[in-house]
ZADO-1210 file (C-alpha; in nm, 4 decimals, padded with zeros to 6 digits):
<atoms>
<atom x="13.6366" y="08.8749" z="09.0505" code="UNK" pos="1"/>
<atom x="13.4858" y="09.0666" z="08.7613" code="UNK" pos="2"/>
<atom x="13.3071" y="09.3865" z="08.8442" code="UNK" pos="3"/>
<atom x="12.9327" y="09.3657" z="08.8892" code="UNK" pos="4"/>
<atom x="12.9303" y="09.0329" z="09.0698" code="UNK" pos="5"/>
<atom x="12.8058" y="08.9945" z="09.4212" code="UNK" pos="6"/>
<atom x="13.1002" y="08.9563" z="09.6515" code="UNK" pos="7"/>
<atom x="13.1046" y="08.6030" z="09.7843" code="UNK" pos="8"/>
<atom x="13.3860" y="08.3634" z="09.8633" code="UNK" pos="9"/>
<atom x="13.2050" y="08.0814" z="09.6832" code="UNK" pos="10"/>
<atom x="13.0924" y="08.2846" z="09.3834" code="UNK" pos="11"/>
<atom x="13.2622" y="08.1902" z="09.0550" code="UNK" pos="12"/>
<atom x="13.4151" y="08.4486" z="08.8259" code="UNK" pos="13"/>
<atom x="13.1624" y="08.6166" z="08.5990" code="UNK" pos="14"/>
<atom x="13.3892" y="08.5426" z="08.3055" code="UNK" pos="15"/>
<atom x="13.3158" y="08.1710" z="08.3425" code="UNK" pos="16"/>
<atom x="12.9402" y="08.2103" z="08.3157" code="UNK" pos="17"/>
<atom x="12.7157" y="08.2068" z="08.0075" code="UNK" pos="18"/>
<atom x="12.6058" y="08.5477" z="07.8781" code="UNK" pos="19"/>
<atom x="12.3023" y="08.4525" z="07.6677" code="UNK" pos="20"/>
<atom x="12.0453" y="08.5401" z="07.9317" code="UNK" pos="21"/>
<atom x="12.2165" y="08.8704" z="08.0059" code="UNK" pos="22"/>
<atom x="12.2052" y="08.9622" z="07.6386" code="UNK" pos="23"/>
<atom x="11.8353" y="08.8764" z="07.6393" code="UNK" pos="24"/>
<atom x="11.7803" y="09.0968" z="07.9430" code="UNK" pos="25"/>
<atom x="11.9622" y="09.3783" z="07.7642" code="UNK" pos="26"/>
<atom x="11.7618" y="09.3398" z="07.4429" code="UNK" pos="27"/>
<atom x="11.4284" y="09.3036" z="07.6173" code="UNK" pos="28"/>
<atom x="11.4519" y="09.6607" z="07.7432" code="UNK" pos="29"/>
<atom x="11.6461" y="09.8154" z="07.4561" code="UNK" pos="30"/>
<atom x="11.4085" y="09.6909" z="07.1892" code="UNK" pos="31"/>
<atom x="11.1334" y="09.9428" z="07.2577" code="UNK" pos="32"/>
<atom x="11.1037" y="10.2224" z="07.5074" code="UNK" pos="33"/>
<atom x="10.8362" y="10.4824" z="07.5514" code="UNK" pos="34"/>
<atom x="10.9169" y="10.7946" z="07.3550" code="UNK" pos="35"/>
<atom x="11.0061" y="11.1025" z="07.5574" code="UNK" pos="36"/>
<atom x="10.7069" y="11.3094" z="07.6609" code="UNK" pos="37"/>
<atom x="10.4619" y="11.0205" z="07.6290" code="UNK" pos="38"/>
<atom x="10.1408" y="11.0149" z="07.8277" code="UNK" pos="39"/>
<atom x="10.0791" y="10.8424" z="08.1575" code="UNK" pos="40"/>
<atom x="10.1440" y="10.4690" z="08.1480" code="UNK" pos="41"/>
<atom x="09.7948" y="10.3710" z="08.2586" code="UNK" pos="42"/>
<atom x="09.6419" y="10.5871" z="07.9861" code="UNK" pos="43"/>
<atom x="09.8725" y="10.4257" z="07.7334" code="UNK" pos="44"/>
<atom x="09.7622" y="10.0783" z="07.8387" code="UNK" pos="45"/>
<atom x="09.3925" y="10.1531" z="07.7998" code="UNK" pos="46"/>
<atom x="09.4460" y="10.2963" z="07.4557" code="UNK" pos="47"/>
<atom x="09.6683" y="10.0137" z="07.3402" code="UNK" pos="48"/>
<atom x="09.3939" y="09.7625" z="07.4149" code="UNK" pos="49"/>
<atom x="09.1559" y="09.9524" z="07.1888" code="UNK" pos="50"/>
<atom x="09.4116" y="10.0420" z="06.9225" code="UNK" pos="51"/>
<atom x="09.5498" y="09.6890" z="06.9005" code="UNK" pos="52"/>
<atom x="09.9062" y="09.7843" z="06.9871" code="UNK" pos="53"/>
<atom x="10.1244" y="10.0898" z="07.0151" code="UNK" pos="54"/>
<atom x="10.2217" y="10.0895" z="06.6498" code="UNK" pos="55"/>
<atom x="09.8632" y="10.0850" z="06.5200" code="UNK" pos="56"/>
<atom x="09.7019" y="10.3751" z="06.3432" code="UNK" pos="57"/>
<atom x="09.4150" y="10.5571" z="06.5125" code="UNK" pos="58"/>
<atom x="09.0744" y="10.3883" z="06.4927" code="UNK" pos="59"/>
<atom x="08.7254" y="10.5126" z="06.5429" code="UNK" pos="60"/>
<atom x="08.8417" y="10.8678" z="06.5982" code="UNK" pos="61"/>
<atom x="09.0697" y="10.7613" z="06.8864" code="UNK" pos="62"/>
<atom x="09.4294" y="10.8734" z="06.8717" code="UNK" pos="63"/>
<atom x="09.6568" y="10.5771" z="06.9400" code="UNK" pos="64"/>
<atom x="09.9625" y="10.6085" z="07.1670" code="UNK" pos="65"/>
<atom x="10.2910" y="10.7310" z="07.0216" code="UNK" pos="66"/>
<atom x="10.5259" y="10.4727" z="06.8760" code="UNK" pos="67"/>
<atom x="10.7920" y="10.3205" z="07.0942" code="UNK" pos="68"/>
<atom x="11.1434" y="10.4342" z="07.0214" code="UNK" pos="69"/>
<atom x="11.5038" y="10.3346" z="07.0716" code="UNK" pos="70"/>
<atom x="11.5936" y="10.7027" z="07.0852" code="UNK" pos="71"/>
<atom x="11.4255" y="10.7241" z="07.4258" code="UNK" pos="72"/>
<atom x="11.7345" y="10.5491" z="07.5627" code="UNK" pos="73"/>
<atom x="11.9264" y="10.8716" z="07.5272" code="UNK" pos="74"/>
<atom x="11.6679" y="11.0393" z="07.7472" code="UNK" pos="75"/>
<atom x="11.6476" y="10.7611" z="08.0024" code="UNK" pos="76"/>
<atom x="12.0151" y="10.6851" z="08.0081" code="UNK" pos="77"/>
<atom x="12.1670" y="10.3400" z="07.9736" code="UNK" pos="78"/>
<atom x="11.9935" y="10.0682" z="08.1716" code="UNK" pos="79"/>
<atom x="12.2189" y="09.8844" z="08.4176" code="UNK" pos="80"/>
<atom x="12.3100" y="09.5281" z="08.3322" code="UNK" pos="81"/>
<atom x="12.2263" y="09.2379" z="08.5615" code="UNK" pos="82"/>
<atom x="12.4883" y="09.1927" z="08.8354" code="UNK" pos="83"/>
<atom x="12.6204" y="08.8713" z="08.6902" code="UNK" pos="84"/>
<atom x="12.5702" y="08.6348" z="08.3996" code="UNK" pos="85"/>
<atom x="12.3713" y="08.3212" z="08.4856" code="UNK" pos="86"/>
<atom x="12.5841" y="08.0112" z="08.5344" code="UNK" pos="87"/>
<atom x="12.5344" y="07.7317" z="08.2825" code="UNK" pos="88"/>
<atom x="12.3076" y="07.4529" z="08.4027" code="UNK" pos="89"/>
<atom x="12.4841" y="07.1228" z="08.4510" code="UNK" pos="90"/>
<atom x="12.4276" y="06.8333" z="08.2126" code="UNK" pos="91"/>
<atom x="12.3080" y="06.4816" z="08.2928" code="UNK" pos="92"/>
<atom x="12.6584" y="06.3543" z="08.3646" code="UNK" pos="93"/>
<atom x="12.7125" y="06.6161" z="08.6322" code="UNK" pos="94"/>
<atom x="12.6621" y="06.4911" z="08.9902" code="UNK" pos="95"/>
<atom x="12.3363" y="06.5930" z="09.1565" code="UNK" pos="96"/>
<atom x="12.5252" y="06.7995" z="09.4124" code="UNK" pos="97"/>
<atom x="12.6746" y="07.0129" z="09.1335" code="UNK" pos="98"/>
<atom x="12.3333" y="07.0441" z="08.9672" code="UNK" pos="99"/>
<atom x="12.1960" y="07.1941" z="09.2854" code="UNK" pos="100"/>
<atom x="12.4969" y="07.4168" z="09.3384" code="UNK" pos="101"/>
<atom x="12.4573" y="07.5530" z="08.9850" code="UNK" pos="102"/>
<atom x="12.0872" y="07.6152" z="09.0431" code="UNK" pos="103"/>
<atom x="12.1567" y="07.7944" z="09.3701" code="UNK" pos="104"/>
<atom x="12.4241" y="08.0053" z="09.2040" code="UNK" pos="105"/>
<atom x="12.1841" y="08.0930" z="08.9219" code="UNK" pos="106"/>
<atom x="11.9290" y="08.2161" z="09.1733" code="UNK" pos="107"/>
<atom x="12.1592" y="08.4078" z="09.4069" code="UNK" pos="108"/>
<atom x="12.3774" y="08.5731" z="09.1440" code="UNK" pos="109"/>
<atom x="12.1232" y="08.6328" z="08.8704" code="UNK" pos="110"/>
<atom x="11.7535" y="08.5730" z="08.9348" code="UNK" pos="111"/>
<atom x="11.7273" y="08.7521" z="09.2700" code="UNK" pos="112"/>
<atom x="11.9283" y="09.0603" z="09.1620" code="UNK" pos="113"/>
<atom x="11.7309" y="09.0875" z="08.8379" code="UNK" pos="114"/>
<atom x="11.3992" y="09.0650" z="09.0196" code="UNK" pos="115"/>
<atom x="11.4985" y="09.3407" z="09.2589" code="UNK" pos="116"/>
<atom x="11.6428" y="09.5621" z="08.9851" code="UNK" pos="117"/>
<atom x="11.3869" y="09.5153" z="08.7075" code="UNK" pos="118"/>
<atom x="11.0938" y="09.3175" z="08.8450" code="UNK" pos="119"/>
<atom x="11.1566" y="09.0386" z="08.5951" code="UNK" pos="120"/>
<atom x="11.4251" y="08.7903" z="08.4959" code="UNK" pos="121"/>
<atom x="11.4927" y="08.5855" z="08.1818" code="UNK" pos="122"/>
<atom x="11.6816" y="08.2556" z="08.1842" code="UNK" pos="123"/>
<atom x="11.7547" y="08.1180" z="07.8373" code="UNK" pos="124"/>
<atom x="11.8459" y="07.7549" z="07.7566" code="UNK" pos="125"/>
<atom x="11.7007" y="07.6576" z="08.0922" code="UNK" pos="126"/>
<atom x="11.6784" y="07.2816" z="08.0403" code="UNK" pos="127"/>
<atom x="11.8677" y="07.2260" z="07.7172" code="UNK" pos="128"/>
<atom x="11.7239" y="07.1157" z="07.3804" code="UNK" pos="129"/>
<atom x="11.6726" y="06.7457" z="07.4616" code="UNK" pos="130"/>
<atom x="11.4715" y="06.7969" z="07.7784" code="UNK" pos="131"/>
<atom x="11.2815" y="07.0904" z="07.6298" code="UNK" pos="132"/>
<atom x="11.1879" y="06.8767" z="07.3287" code="UNK" pos="133"/>
<atom x="11.0484" y="06.6036" z="07.5564" code="UNK" pos="134"/>
<atom x="10.8319" y="06.8593" z="07.7363" code="UNK" pos="135"/>
<atom x="10.7125" y="07.0021" z="07.4056" code="UNK" pos="136"/>
<atom x="10.6075" y="06.6549" z="07.2885" code="UNK" pos="137"/>
<atom x="10.4069" y="06.6023" z="07.6084" code="UNK" pos="138"/>
<atom x="10.2348" y="06.9387" z="07.5585" code="UNK" pos="139"/>
<atom x="10.1571" y="06.8529" z="07.1952" code="UNK" pos="140"/>
<atom x="10.0092" y="06.5211" z="07.3103" code="UNK" pos="141"/>
<atom x="09.7894" y="06.7055" z="07.5604" code="UNK" pos="142"/>
<atom x="09.6730" y="06.9364" z="07.2847" code="UNK" pos="143"/>
<atom x="09.5932" y="06.6516" z="07.0475" code="UNK" pos="144"/>
<atom x="09.3995" y="06.4728" z="07.3228" code="UNK" pos="145"/>
<atom x="09.1406" y="06.7508" z="07.3211" code="UNK" pos="146"/>
<atom x="09.1925" y="06.8425" z="07.6870" code="UNK" pos="147"/>
<atom x="09.2490" y="07.2122" z="07.6216" code="UNK" pos="148"/>
<atom x="08.9587" y="07.4472" z="07.6948" code="UNK" pos="149"/>
<atom x="08.8981" y="07.8175" z="07.6444" code="UNK" pos="150"/>
<atom x="09.0866" y="08.0291" z="07.8959" code="UNK" pos="151"/>
<atom x="08.8492" y="08.1635" z="08.1611" code="UNK" pos="152"/>
<atom x="08.8501" y="08.5090" z="08.3179" code="UNK" pos="153"/>
<atom x="08.8921" y="08.5700" z="08.6883" code="UNK" pos="154"/>
<atom x="08.5820" y="08.7891" z="08.6918" code="UNK" pos="155"/>
<atom x="08.2629" y="08.7151" z="08.4943" code="UNK" pos="156"/>
<atom x="08.2014" y="09.0911" z="08.4813" code="UNK" pos="157"/>
<atom x="08.4949" y="09.1368" z="08.2470" code="UNK" pos="158"/>
<atom x="08.2804" y="09.0903" z="07.9382" code="UNK" pos="159"/>
<atom x="08.3413" y="08.8763" z="07.6310" code="UNK" pos="160"/>
<atom x="08.6247" y="08.6436" z="07.7287" code="UNK" pos="161"/>
<atom x="08.7175" y="08.5694" z="07.3669" code="UNK" pos="162"/>
<atom x="08.7793" y="08.9392" z="07.3052" code="UNK" pos="163"/>
<atom x="09.0024" y="08.9595" z="07.6129" code="UNK" pos="164"/>
<atom x="09.1999" y="08.6364" z="07.5916" code="UNK" pos="165"/>
<atom x="09.2168" y="08.3919" z="07.3035" code="UNK" pos="166"/>
<atom x="09.4163" y="08.1048" z="07.4482" code="UNK" pos="167"/>
<atom x="09.3223" y="07.7441" z="07.5163" code="UNK" pos="168"/>
<atom x="09.4413" y="07.6020" z="07.8471" code="UNK" pos="169"/>
<atom x="09.4719" y="07.2857" z="08.0522" code="UNK" pos="170"/>
<atom x="09.5769" y="07.2532" z="08.4180" code="UNK" pos="171"/>
<atom x="09.8529" y="07.0021" z="08.4932" code="UNK" pos="172"/>
<atom x="10.0058" y="06.8765" z="08.8184" code="UNK" pos="173"/>
<atom x="10.2939" y="06.6953" z="08.6507" code="UNK" pos="174"/>
<atom x="10.2067" y="06.3587" z="08.8012" code="UNK" pos="175"/>
<atom x="09.9565" y="06.2578" z="08.5326" code="UNK" pos="176"/>
<atom x="10.0430" y="05.9751" z="08.2894" code="UNK" pos="177"/>
<atom x="10.2319" y="06.1186" z="07.9957" code="UNK" pos="178"/>
<atom x="10.3398" y="06.4294" z="08.1892" code="UNK" pos="179"/>
<atom x="10.6543" y="06.2982" z="08.3553" code="UNK" pos="180"/>
<atom x="10.8866" y="06.5500" z="08.1895" code="UNK" pos="181"/>
<atom x="10.6495" y="06.8339" z="08.2709" code="UNK" pos="182"/>
<atom x="10.6733" y="06.7145" z="08.6301" code="UNK" pos="183"/>
<atom x="11.0539" y="06.7309" z="08.6110" code="UNK" pos="184"/>
<atom x="11.0322" y="07.0891" z="08.4835" code="UNK" pos="185"/>
<atom x="10.8056" y="07.1852" z="08.7724" code="UNK" pos="186"/>
<atom x="11.0511" y="07.0334" z="09.0194" code="UNK" pos="187"/>
<atom x="11.3307" y="07.2405" z="08.8648" code="UNK" pos="188"/>
<atom x="11.1201" y="07.5549" z="08.8988" code="UNK" pos="189"/>
<atom x="11.0341" y="07.4673" z="09.2578" code="UNK" pos="190"/>
<atom x="11.4011" y="07.4247" z="09.3415" code="UNK" pos="191"/>
<atom x="11.4891" y="07.7682" z="09.2034" code="UNK" pos="192"/>
<atom x="11.2083" y="07.9301" z="09.4008" code="UNK" pos="193"/>
<atom x="11.3160" y="07.7420" z="09.7127" code="UNK" pos="194"/>
<atom x="11.6662" y="07.8894" z="09.6817" code="UNK" pos="195"/>
<atom x="11.5160" y="08.2369" z="09.6330" code="UNK" pos="196"/>
<atom x="11.2824" y="08.2119" z="09.9320" code="UNK" pos="197"/>
<atom x="11.3623" y="08.4741" z="10.1923" code="UNK" pos="198"/>
<atom x="11.5576" y="08.6816" z="09.9402" code="UNK" pos="199"/>
<atom x="11.2649" y="08.8250" z="09.7445" code="UNK" pos="200"/>
<atom x="11.1534" y="09.0964" z="09.9816" code="UNK" pos="201"/>
<atom x="10.9051" y="09.0038" z="10.2539" code="UNK" pos="202"/>
<atom x="10.7648" y="08.7028" z="10.0691" code="UNK" pos="203"/>
<atom x="10.7581" y="08.3603" z="10.2327" code="UNK" pos="204"/>
<atom x="10.6862" y="08.1214" z="09.9492" code="UNK" pos="205"/>
<atom x="10.5284" y="07.7975" z="10.0683" code="UNK" pos="206"/>
<atom x="10.3281" y="07.6706" z="09.7730" code="UNK" pos="207"/>
<atom x="10.2193" y="07.7153" z="09.4151" code="UNK" pos="208"/>
<atom x="09.9311" y="07.6704" z="09.1766" code="UNK" pos="209"/>
<atom x="09.8999" y="07.3858" z="08.9292" code="UNK" pos="210"/>
<atom x="10.0768" y="07.4535" z="08.6015" code="UNK" pos="211"/>
<atom x="09.8642" y="07.6210" z="08.3362" code="UNK" pos="212"/>
<atom x="09.9601" y="07.4986" z="07.9893" code="UNK" pos="213"/>
<atom x="09.8357" y="07.7531" z="07.7363" code="UNK" pos="214"/>
<atom x="09.8124" y="07.7519" z="07.3583" code="UNK" pos="215"/>
<atom x="09.7360" y="08.0489" z="07.1366" code="UNK" pos="216"/>
<atom x="09.6173" y="07.8851" z="06.8130" code="UNK" pos="217"/>
<atom x="09.7807" y="08.1377" z="06.5799" code="UNK" pos="218"/>
<atom x="09.4657" y="08.3082" z="06.4561" code="UNK" pos="219"/>
<atom x="09.5680" y="08.6545" z="06.5705" code="UNK" pos="220"/>
<atom x="09.4388" y="08.6209" z="06.9253" code="UNK" pos="221"/>
<atom x="09.6219" y="08.7451" z="07.2322" code="UNK" pos="222"/>
<atom x="09.5507" y="08.8547" z="07.5885" code="UNK" pos="223"/>
<atom x="09.4817" y="09.2210" z="07.6639" code="UNK" pos="224"/>
<atom x="09.6719" y="09.4120" z="07.9289" code="UNK" pos="225"/>
<atom x="09.6025" y="09.2744" z="08.2764" code="UNK" pos="226"/>
<atom x="09.7538" y="09.2020" z="08.6175" code="UNK" pos="227"/>
<atom x="09.7812" y="08.8433" z="08.7409" code="UNK" pos="228"/>
<atom x="09.7111" y="08.9306" z="09.1036" code="UNK" pos="229"/>
<atom x="09.5304" y="09.2656" z="09.1311" code="UNK" pos="230"/>
<atom x="09.3399" y="09.1856" z="09.4521" code="UNK" pos="231"/>
<atom x="09.5831" y="09.0150" z="09.6883" code="UNK" pos="232"/>
<atom x="09.4993" y="08.6490" z="09.6198" code="UNK" pos="233"/>
<atom x="09.8439" y="08.5335" z="09.7332" code="UNK" pos="234"/>
<atom x="10.0248" y="08.5007" z="09.4015" code="UNK" pos="235"/>
<atom x="10.3618" y="08.6748" z="09.4215" code="UNK" pos="236"/>
<atom x="10.5831" y="08.5256" z="09.1484" code="UNK" pos="237"/>
<atom x="10.4733" y="08.4408" z="08.7944" code="UNK" pos="238"/>
<atom x="10.6965" y="08.1855" z="08.6246" code="UNK" pos="239"/>
<atom x="10.6526" y="08.1126" z="08.2513" code="UNK" pos="240"/>
<atom x="10.8317" y="07.8508" z="08.0424" code="UNK" pos="241"/>
<atom x="10.8154" y="07.8849" z="07.6624" code="UNK" pos="242"/>
<atom x="10.8158" y="07.6037" z="07.4072" code="UNK" pos="243"/>
<atom x="10.8171" y="07.7689" z="07.0641" code="UNK" pos="244"/>
<atom x="11.0839" y="07.6612" z="06.8170" code="UNK" pos="245"/>
<atom x="11.2116" y="07.8961" z="06.5475" code="UNK" pos="246"/>
<atom x="10.9925" y="08.1765" z="06.6772" code="UNK" pos="247"/>
<atom x="11.0222" y="08.5029" z="06.4841" code="UNK" pos="248"/>
<atom x="10.8286" y="08.7796" z="06.6544" code="UNK" pos="249"/>
<atom x="10.8356" y="08.9950" z="06.3409" code="UNK" pos="250"/>
<atom x="10.6368" y="08.7253" z="06.1606" code="UNK" pos="251"/>
<atom x="10.4582" y="08.5433" z="06.4403" code="UNK" pos="252"/>
<atom x="10.3916" y="08.8213" z="06.6927" code="UNK" pos="253"/>
<atom x="10.3063" y="08.6740" z="07.0319" code="UNK" pos="254"/>
<atom x="10.5379" y="08.8975" z="07.2354" code="UNK" pos="255"/>
<atom x="10.4702" y="08.9252" z="07.6070" code="UNK" pos="256"/>
<atom x="10.4883" y="09.2977" z="07.6757" code="UNK" pos="257"/>
<atom x="10.5405" y="09.3969" z="08.0393" code="UNK" pos="258"/>
<atom x="10.4692" y="09.7519" z="08.1575" code="UNK" pos="259"/>
<atom x="10.6779" y="09.7894" z="08.4771" code="UNK" pos="260"/>
<atom x="10.4982" y="10.0179" z="08.7201" code="UNK" pos="261"/>
<atom x="10.6325" y="10.3710" z="08.7350" code="UNK" pos="262"/>
<atom x="10.8779" y="10.3164" z="08.4472" code="UNK" pos="263"/>
<atom x="10.8903" y="10.4897" z="08.1125" code="UNK" pos="264"/>
<atom x="11.0007" y="10.1740" z="07.9359" code="UNK" pos="265"/>
<atom x="10.8421" y="09.8406" z="07.8597" code="UNK" pos="266"/>
<atom x="10.9886" y="09.4910" z="07.8373" code="UNK" pos="267"/>
<atom x="10.9179" y="09.2850" z="07.5255" code="UNK" pos="268"/>
<atom x="10.9757" y="08.9165" z="07.5942" code="UNK" pos="269"/>
<atom x="10.9797" y="08.6835" z="07.2951" code="UNK" pos="270"/>
<atom x="10.8315" y="08.3379" z="07.3692" code="UNK" pos="271"/>
<atom x="11.1314" y="08.1447" z="07.2386" code="UNK" pos="272"/>
<atom x="11.2063" y="07.7775" z="07.2946" code="UNK" pos="273"/>
<atom x="11.3475" y="07.6756" z="07.6351" code="UNK" pos="274"/>
<atom x="11.3161" y="08.0254" z="07.7846" code="UNK" pos="275"/>
<atom x="11.2155" y="08.0719" z="08.1486" code="UNK" pos="276"/>
<atom x="11.0722" y="08.4028" z="08.2684" code="UNK" pos="277"/>
<atom x="11.0079" y="08.5294" z="08.6208" code="UNK" pos="278"/>
<atom x="10.8209" y="08.8462" z="08.7167" code="UNK" pos="279"/>
<atom x="10.6212" y="08.9910" z="09.0068" code="UNK" pos="280"/>
<atom x="10.2550" y="08.8862" z="08.9896" code="UNK" pos="281"/>
<atom x="10.1040" y="09.1973" z="09.1477" code="UNK" pos="282"/>
<atom x="10.0266" y="09.5448" z="09.0137" code="UNK" pos="283"/>
<atom x="10.3947" y="09.6186" z="08.9590" code="UNK" pos="284"/>
<atom x="10.3834" y="09.4299" z="08.6285" code="UNK" pos="285"/>
<atom x="10.0766" y="09.4811" z="08.4084" code="UNK" pos="286"/>
<atom x="10.1337" y="09.2802" z="08.0915" code="UNK" pos="287"/>
<atom x="09.9741" y="09.1653" z="07.7688" code="UNK" pos="288"/>
<atom x="10.0206" y="08.8923" z="07.5096" code="UNK" pos="289"/>
<atom x="10.0248" y="09.0506" z="07.1673" code="UNK" pos="290"/>
<atom x="09.8361" y="08.8804" z="06.8804" code="UNK" pos="291"/>
<atom x="09.9946" y="08.5504" z="06.7786" code="UNK" pos="292"/>
<atom x="10.0024" y="08.4383" z="06.4164" code="UNK" pos="293"/>
<atom x="10.1560" y="08.0977" z="06.4802" code="UNK" pos="294"/>
<atom x="10.0758" y="07.8329" z="06.7387" code="UNK" pos="295"/>
<atom x="10.2256" y="07.9553" z="07.0656" code="UNK" pos="296"/>
<atom x="10.2804" y="07.7335" z="07.3721" code="UNK" pos="297"/>
<atom x="10.3638" y="07.8449" z="07.7239" code="UNK" pos="298"/>
<atom x="10.3483" y="07.6921" z="08.0697" code="UNK" pos="299"/>
<atom x="10.2724" y="07.9224" z="08.3633" code="UNK" pos="300"/>
<atom x="10.3117" y="07.8585" z="08.7350" code="UNK" pos="301"/>
<atom x="10.2187" y="08.1010" z="09.0138" code="UNK" pos="302"/>
<atom x="10.3941" y="08.0835" z="09.3496" code="UNK" pos="303"/>
<atom x="10.2126" y="08.1919" z="09.6659" code="UNK" pos="304"/>
<atom x="10.3216" y="08.4112" z="09.9526" code="UNK" pos="305"/>
<atom x="10.2087" y="08.2164" z="10.2603" code="UNK" pos="306"/>
<atom x="10.0740" y="08.5119" z="10.4581" code="UNK" pos="307"/>
<atom x="09.8835" y="08.6768" z="10.1746" code="UNK" pos="308"/>
<atom x="09.7446" y="08.3421" z="10.0592" code="UNK" pos="309"/>
<atom x="09.6188" y="08.2581" z="10.4086" code="UNK" pos="310"/>
<atom x="09.4564" y="08.6004" z="10.4357" code="UNK" pos="311"/>
<atom x="09.2956" y="08.5602" z="10.0932" code="UNK" pos="312"/>
<atom x="09.1550" y="08.2193" z="10.1894" code="UNK" pos="313"/>
<atom x="09.0213" y="08.3660" z="10.5129" code="UNK" pos="314"/>
<atom x="08.8481" y="08.6481" z="10.3256" code="UNK" pos="315"/>
<atom x="08.7046" y="08.4023" z="10.0751" code="UNK" pos="316"/>
<atom x="08.5800" y="08.1767" z="10.3535" code="UNK" pos="317"/>
<atom x="08.4172" y="08.4699" z="10.5328" code="UNK" pos="318"/>
<atom x="08.2626" y="08.5923" z="10.2093" code="UNK" pos="319"/>
<atom x="08.1364" y="08.2437" z="10.1289" code="UNK" pos="320"/>
<atom x="07.9931" y="08.2147" z="10.4801" code="UNK" pos="321"/>
<atom x="07.8170" y="08.5497" z="10.4513" code="UNK" pos="322"/>
<atom x="07.6833" y="08.4554" z="10.1091" code="UNK" pos="323"/>
<atom x="07.5518" y="08.1223" z="10.2382" code="UNK" pos="324"/>
<atom x="07.3933" y="08.2950" z="10.5381" code="UNK" pos="325"/>
<atom x="07.2297" y="08.5516" z="10.3102" code="UNK" pos="326"/>
<atom x="07.0946" y="08.2818" z="10.0777" code="UNK" pos="327"/>
<atom x="06.9782" y="08.0748" z="10.3760" code="UNK" pos="328"/>
<atom x="06.7927" y="08.3752" z="10.5205" code="UNK" pos="329"/>
<atom x="06.6225" y="08.4475" z="10.1892" code="UNK" pos="330"/>
<atom x="06.5184" y="08.0839" z="10.1537" code="UNK" pos="331"/>
<atom x="06.3724" y="08.0853" z="10.5043" code="UNK" pos="332"/>
<atom x="06.1760" y="08.3996" z="10.4237" code="UNK" pos="333"/>
<atom x="06.0490" y="08.2437" z="10.1019" code="UNK" pos="334"/>
<atom x="05.9541" y="07.9237" z="10.2806" code="UNK" pos="335"/>
<atom x="05.7853" y="08.1165" z="10.5598" code="UNK" pos="336"/>
<atom x="05.5943" y="08.3300" z="10.3117" code="UNK" pos="337"/>
<atom x="05.4936" y="08.0330" z="10.0975" code="UNK" pos="338"/>
<atom x="05.4210" y="07.8183" z="10.4022" code="UNK" pos="339"/>
<atom x="05.2004" y="08.0854" z="10.5568" code="UNK" pos="340"/>
<atom x="04.9932" y="08.1141" z="10.2416" code="UNK" pos="341"/>
<atom x="04.9763" y="07.7386" z="10.1953" code="UNK" pos="342"/>
<atom x="04.8600" y="07.6884" z="10.5537" code="UNK" pos="343"/>
<atom x="04.6165" y="07.9740" z="10.5170" code="UNK" pos="344"/>
<atom x="04.4869" y="07.8321" z="10.1884" code="UNK" pos="345"/>
<atom x="04.4557" y="07.4797" z="10.3302" code="UNK" pos="346"/>
<atom x="04.2875" y="07.6119" z="10.6434" code="UNK" pos="347"/>
<atom x="04.0265" y="07.8131" z="10.4534" code="UNK" pos="348"/>
<atom x="03.9495" y="07.5292" z="10.2161" code="UNK" pos="349"/>
<atom x="03.9372" y="07.2760" z="10.4974" code="UNK" pos="350"/>
<atom x="03.6925" y="07.4961" z="10.6876" code="UNK" pos="351"/>
<atom x="03.4793" y="07.5241" z="10.3749" code="UNK" pos="352"/>
<atom x="03.4749" y="07.1491" z="10.3262" code="UNK" pos="353"/>
<atom x="03.3857" y="07.0870" z="10.6907" code="UNK" pos="354"/>
<atom x="03.1068" y="07.3418" z="10.6742" code="UNK" pos="355"/>
<atom x="02.9795" y="07.1915" z="10.3500" code="UNK" pos="356"/>
<atom x="02.9842" y="06.8424" z="10.5023" code="UNK" pos="357"/>
<atom x="02.8010" y="06.9667" z="10.8118" code="UNK" pos="358"/>
<atom x="02.5312" y="07.1339" z="10.6053" code="UNK" pos="359"/>
<atom x="02.4918" y="06.8173" z="10.4000" code="UNK" pos="360"/>
<atom x="02.4370" y="06.6082" z="10.7120" code="UNK" pos="361"/>
<atom x="02.1817" y="06.8533" z="10.8445" code="UNK" pos="362"/>
<atom x="01.9815" y="06.8285" z="10.5233" code="UNK" pos="363"/>
<atom x="02.0488" y="07.1728" z="10.3928" code="UNK" pos="364"/>
<atom x="02.1911" y="07.0323" z="10.0681" code="UNK" pos="365"/>
</atoms>
């Protein structure tokens, strides 16, 4: 068995497995690294949002972060390669049992080790060109149908949403008419996550969100640096599938830049056709979508940790209950206050009318 593989009696030789994804994992880190002596990562992120990217010149008197550099590799040392190349996915003629064995092998020998080592994992040529093309056509049909809406922010306090994220989105379950191939993709993703369950730290993955199909229209919009799950809402794994043919990041931009927590390097992930990306959803992986100058499609799914999700729902339920109780109390106070004055007003006026009627009967009027 080639060096670097996990030792397993059933594991195939690394030499028999495709190396495209490994090369992508190598390039994603090598492409740009923080220069030696750069400032704190969090400070860099805040400045990049205002400067429009690490390579931008200073604006408004603010000094932008230093450029990213390949030379930093000499300082950091060579990054380790993934333990094993991902196995090729079986084609349609392959029996279902072999399909599943290949998927399980992909997860155990590649996805899980990459997630533990780097916090992210790239799988290229995930479905193959035919299946990927069918999914792209379904996404294009959704776009043409006018179902996409402006991407919303998790918090209304975040300010102008258009300045923060410029994508259009639609939520899909995969069971809708015209979304059959999207549904097949989601099932493939679910199967990979099922094989990884119990091997990704303490997480117990028991569910996921609907798929978010997103389109950046190519007008230079992106999504500023953010964390998918900053507050413990249950999301633990972010899974993104890209659908962009002939994508050239030098011309089209649109790179997903990940800032792994506590690292002096970043990961630049190009949104190329039929690429699948996994990364941790929490504060370990702040990330941004850089401005896109061509139409950019991606499909995102978030998988939930059962315990954290249950706790988040409990907190939300308690908060909702407290909010309802607070509103109910205020309404009662308002009704009591208004009712008291109404009764008082009616009582005074009724007394006046009775007195007036009595005086009229007694001949005083």
